[in-house]
C-alpha positions as CSV (number, residue, x, y, z in Angstrom):
1,M,-12.5,10.6,104.9
2,G,-15.1,13.2,104.9
3,Y,-16.2,14.8,108.0
4,L,-19.6,16.4,108.7
5,P,-19.4,18.6,111.8
6,Q,-22.4,19.0,114.0
7,E,-22.5,22.8,113.4
8,S,-23.1,23.6,109.8
9,G,-20.8,26.6,109.5
10,R,-22.9,28.7,107.3
11,M,-21.4,31.9,105.9
12,P,-23.3,35.0,105.2
13,S,-24.3,35.7,101.6
14,E,-23.3,32.0,100.8
15,T,-25.5,30.0,98.5
16,I,-25.9,26.3,98.6
17,R,-24.0,26.2,95.3
18,D,-21.0,28.2,96.8
19,L,-21.2,25.9,100.1
20,L,-21.0,22.8,98.1
21,A,-18.0,24.2,95.9
22,R,-16.2,25.3,98.9
23,R,-16.7,22.0,101.0
24,T,-15.8,19.8,98.0
25,G,-12.6,21.7,97.4
26,I,-13.8,22.6,93.9
27,A,-13.9,26.4,94.6
28,E,-10.2,26.5,95.6
29,A,-9.2,24.2,92.7
30,E,-11.0,26.5,90.3
31,C,-9.4,29.6,91.9
32,R,-5.9,27.8,91.5
33,M,-6.7,26.7,88.0
34,N,-7.8,30.4,87.0
35,A,-4.6,31.7,88.6
36,A,-2.4,29.4,86.7
37,A,-4.2,30.2,83.4
38,A,-3.5,33.9,83.9
39,V,0.2,33.1,84.5
40,L,0.1,30.8,81.5
41,A,-1.4,33.5,79.4
42,A,1.1,36.1,80.7
43,R,4.4,34.1,80.5
44,G,3.9,30.5,79.9
45,S,3.7,28.0,82.6
46,D,2.9,24.2,83.2
47,R,1.2,24.9,86.5
48,C,-2.3,25.3,84.4
49,S,-2.4,21.6,83.5
50,A,-1.9,20.2,87.2
51,A,-4.5,22.9,88.4
52,L,-6.9,21.8,85.7
53,E,-6.5,18.1,86.4
54,R,-7.1,18.8,90.0
55,W,-10.3,20.6,89.3
56,L,-11.4,18.0,86.9
57,A,-10.5,15.1,89.6
58,L,-12.8,17.0,92.2
59,G,-15.6,17.0,89.8
60,G,-15.7,20.7,88.8
61,V,-17.1,20.0,85.4
62,D,-20.5,18.6,86.5
63,L,-21.0,19.8,90.0
64,A,-24.1,21.6,89.4
65,E,-25.7,18.6,87.6
66,R,-24.5,16.2,90.3
67,A,-25.4,18.6,93.2
68,E,-29.0,18.9,92.0
69,K,-29.4,15.1,92.0
70,V,-27.9,14.6,95.3
71,L,-29.9,17.5,97.0
72,A,-33.2,16.1,95.5
73,Q,-32.2,12.6,96.8
74,L,-31.6,14.1,100.3
75,G,-35.0,15.9,100.1
76,L,-33.4,19.4,100.7
77,G,-36.3,21.0,99.1
78,V,-34.5,24.3,97.9
79,G,-32.5,25.2,94.9
80,L,-28.7,25.7,94.6
81,D,-29.2,29.5,94.7
82,A,-30.8,29.6,97.9
83,L,-28.8,31.3,100.8
84,T,-27.5,29.0,103.3
85,Q,-28.6,31.5,106.1
86,T,-32.0,30.9,105.3
87,L,-32.0,27.2,105.7
88,S,-33.4,25.3,108.7
89,G,-31.2,23.0,110.7
90,G,-32.1,20.0,109.0
91,Q,-31.7,21.4,105.6
92,A,-28.2,22.7,106.5
93,A,-27.3,19.2,107.8
94,R,-28.7,17.8,104.4
95,A,-26.5,20.4,102.5
96,G,-23.5,19.5,104.6
97,L,-24.1,15.8,103.8
98,A,-24.4,16.5,100.1
99,S,-21.0,18.2,100.1
100,L,-19.5,15.1,101.5
101,L,-21.2,12.8,99.0
102,L,-20.3,15.1,96.2
103,S,-16.5,15.0,97.4
104,R,-16.5,11.2,96.7
105,Y,-15.0,10.1,100.0
106,D,-14.9,6.4,101.0
107,V,-15.6,7.0,104.6
108,L,-17.9,9.6,106.2
109,L,-17.6,10.7,109.8
110,L,-20.8,12.4,111.0
111,D,-20.8,14.2,114.2
112,E,-24.2,14.0,115.8
113,P,-26.0,14.0,112.6
114,T,-29.4,13.2,113.7
115,N,-30.1,16.1,116.0
116,D,-31.3,18.5,113.1
117,W,-32.5,15.7,110.9
118,I,-34.9,14.2,113.5
119,S,-36.1,17.7,114.2
120,A,-36.6,18.3,110.7
121,G,-38.9,15.2,110.7
122,S,-36.5,12.9,108.7
123,N,-34.0,10.4,109.6
124,C,-31.8,11.3,106.7
125,S,-28.8,9.2,108.0
126,N,-30.8,6.1,107.2
127,A,-32.3,7.5,104.2
128,S,-29.0,8.7,102.7
129,S,-27.3,5.1,103.3
130,R,-30.2,3.7,101.0
131,T,-29.9,6.3,98.3
132,P,-27.9,5.6,95.3
133,V,-26.5,9.0,95.1
134,R,-23.6,7.4,92.8
135,P,-22.3,4.1,92.3
136,W,-19.8,3.7,95.2
137,C,-19.4,1.9,98.5
138,W,-18.9,3.9,101.5
139,S,-19.0,3.6,105.3
140,A,-20.2,6.0,107.7
141,M,-19.4,6.4,111.4
142,T,-21.6,8.4,113.7
143,V,-20.6,10.2,116.9
144,S,-23.4,10.6,119.3
145,S,-23.8,11.6,123.0
146,W,-27.1,9.8,123.2
147,R,-27.1,7.0,125.6
148,A,-29.5,3.9,125.9
149,R,-31.5,4.0,129.1
């Protein structure tokens, strides 16, 4: 299950590309793969194969291409090299949702997703459920403190 927190957790000097790699687990998998490759080169090891398989399973090979498509479909409006600190609240929420969609979760848990999306002039939660980001079925659960009056 993928979780989208209410706060985006942007880091200084982090680009959208970096955010997506971090939130999808691809950045960590790539670090492990590179470390295993260094060990393999130094003395031989089978850790490299497992690390490579993990990176491939997470979608490390084509992350940039998939990310550009997802960001366009979500209407982010900035490129992968934009700094996350420069994003509006709505853009940061869309970038967070993109990281979940790129992670290939079956179920998404969205914590108050509409606060920033509505203020950005778009209801992304409805738009994203109709967007064919990739051929999969997923369910989304939203957590909201809004009450009917």
